[in-house]
N, C-alpha and C positions, 0 to 999 in steps of 0.2 A: 575893595572892601575885602576884608579878611573874614573868614568863617571861624568859629571855635573849633578846637581840636576835638576830634570824637573822644568820648571817655572811653578809658581802658577798662576791660571787663571786671578787673579787680577793685575799681574805685566807684563808689556810688555817685550817681549824678546829683543835681541840686534836689532838695527836699520839696515836693509841691505843697503848695499852701492849700488849707482847708478853704471850701466855699463858703459863701455867706451862711447858708443854713446850718452847715456844721459848725461853724463859729459860733452861732447863735445859740445852738443847742449846748455847746460846751459852756458858754456864759451863764445859760439857766441852770445848769448843773453847778457852776462855780457859786451863783447866788444862792441855790438850795443849800450847798455845803455850808456856806457861811452863815445863813440863817440858823442852821441846826447846830452848827458847832459853837457859834457865839455864846448862847446861854451855858453851855458845859464849860467854857473858859472863864467867862465873867460872873457867872452865878446868877444870870439875870433871868428875866421871864422869857419862857418858850415862846416862839412865835405862834401865831393864830394858825390852827389846822386848815382853815379855809385859804390862807395865803399859800400854805404849803401844797395844798390840794390843786389850788389855781395854777401855781407855777409848774406842777407836774402835769397838769392838763394841757398847759401851753407847751411844754417840752414835747409831749405825745404829739400834738399837732404838727411841731417842726419835724419831728420823726416821719410822720405820715407823708408831709409835703417833700421830704428828703427821698422817701421811698417811690413817690410817683416819678421822680427825676432818674432814679438808679434802681432797677427791678432787684438788684442783689441786697438792697437793704430792706426788703420785704420780710417782715418777721412777725406774722400774725399771732403767735403764741406769747411773744413778748408784748406785743400791744394788749391782748387780752390780760396778761398778768399786771401790766401798768394800770389798765382800766379796773381790775379788781382791787389793786392797792389804793387807787383813788377814790373809789367807792367806800372803801372800808374808812379811809381818812375823814370823808364827808360824813360817813354814818357816825363815827365817834364825835365829829365836831357837832353834829346836830343832837347829840345826846347830853351834851355838857351844859350844865345850867348857866343861865345868863348873868 
């Protein structure tokens, strides 16, 4: 059995793949981006603020789970800003007429 050659210092090694929670976080961001951009491109109706707030809340939960695994990802100020943004979205949504 042969071993692969050692990478030379000038050449990068293989790129690591993201873990499941990171991929889920990016997927939630992609869904949010698609939902927010679609009305601008097609001229359609904007998505429900409750849907947007719910997806942001789900992404925040994924970020908290990621931070439990990796202490370098602990960003409480970012989480506080996310919660403030989510609260503002739900506040605006609750004031809209039915």
